[in-house]
C-alpha atoms as one frame of an Amber mdcrd trajectory, in Angstrom:
protein
  -6.869  10.413  -4.110  -6.625  14.167  -3.887  -8.168  15.432  -0.699  -8.615
  11.952   0.713  -8.195  11.814   4.470  -4.859  10.447   5.689  -4.740   6.770
   6.579  -3.400   6.329  10.092  -0.538   3.847  10.141  -1.101   2.388  13.598
  -1.310  -1.232  12.445  -0.640  -3.311   9.345  -2.891  -2.386   6.417  -4.400
  -4.334   3.529  -5.197  -2.017   0.601  -7.649  -2.884  -2.152 -11.107  -2.490
  -3.643 -12.450  -5.346  -1.486  -9.692  -6.184   0.997  -9.842  -9.241   3.216
  -7.493 -10.585   5.867  -5.134 -12.991   4.058  -5.436 -16.614   5.140  -2.930
 -17.653   7.749  -2.510 -14.108   9.066  -1.671 -14.098  12.758  -2.807 -11.509
  15.279  -2.960  -8.609  15.498  -5.252  -8.423  12.500  -4.517  -5.788   9.836
  -6.816  -2.877   9.158  -8.657  -3.220   5.833  -8.519  -0.053   3.726 -11.157
   0.025   0.987  -9.980   2.017  -2.026 -12.704   3.509  -4.176 -11.754   2.908
  -7.811 -14.703   3.157 -10.226 -12.481   2.057 -13.148 -11.681  -1.208 -11.333
  -7.942  -0.882 -12.034  -7.018  -1.462  -8.381  -7.190  -5.142  -7.402  -9.541
  -6.290  -4.651  -6.437  -7.416  -2.698  -3.807  -5.017  -4.020  -1.037  -4.363
  -1.499  -0.180  -4.543   2.153   1.663  -2.128   4.379   3.346  -3.737   7.372
   5.194  -2.321  10.324   8.467  -3.965  11.288   9.592  -2.038  14.374  10.441
   1.376  12.879  10.444   0.203   9.266   7.379   0.603   7.078   7.216  -2.100
   4.401   5.072  -2.273   1.252   4.248  -5.571  -0.477   2.386  -6.161  -3.740
  -0.213  -8.908  -3.207  -0.199 -10.143  -6.802  -2.221  -7.204  -8.095  -3.358
  -7.239 -11.713  -2.112  -3.759 -12.606   0.890  -3.473 -10.332   2.286  -1.413
  -7.503   4.993   1.205  -7.950   6.885   3.475  -5.621   8.582   6.769  -6.398
  11.376   7.568  -3.947  12.069  11.076  -2.711  14.866  11.411  -5.289  12.436
  10.578  -8.108  13.400   6.975  -8.824  10.497   4.729  -9.845  10.425   1.082
  -8.845   7.771  -1.434  -9.814   7.257  -4.181  -7.255   7.096  -7.744  -8.464
   4.372  -9.944  -7.006   5.058 -10.745  -3.376   8.149  -8.547  -3.186   8.523
  -6.224  -0.211  10.288  -2.868  -0.076  10.980  -0.657   2.923   9.647   2.838
   2.256  10.833   6.149   3.683   8.785   9.250   4.500   8.064  11.123   1.279
   7.782   7.935  -0.815   4.874   8.021  -3.270   2.922   4.782  -3.687   1.112
   4.256  -6.990  -1.473   1.486  -7.254  -2.455   0.292 -10.737  -1.210   3.607
 -12.193  -4.477   5.270 -11.079  -4.315   5.763  -7.313  -1.489   7.601  -5.630
  -0.676   8.135  -1.973   2.358   9.475  -0.134   3.845   7.987   3.002   4.467
  10.796   5.473   5.769  10.668   9.028   4.116  12.784  11.687   6.580  14.550
  13.975
């Protein structure tokens, strides 16, 4: 959302309207990021962001209305359910075509 505070990426994240730790998740537990979406387009368990050493990975958790990324060169890619992509700084993440965020690296 415009003007929303940045989400610190210091642990794995679960993004959604009503996120919960997925069953079978091993420690350390992910941080749950509640996304305010009055139109209810974003799924309660929408996507997860995981850290794999220096890589930042985005996975669609079987959301109803999908997860897309837009790379820095403008290419759009829709994630299929359960698929994971590695994202680079500057990648835009679009959840359910209504909520957009950009992955940025702090120097």
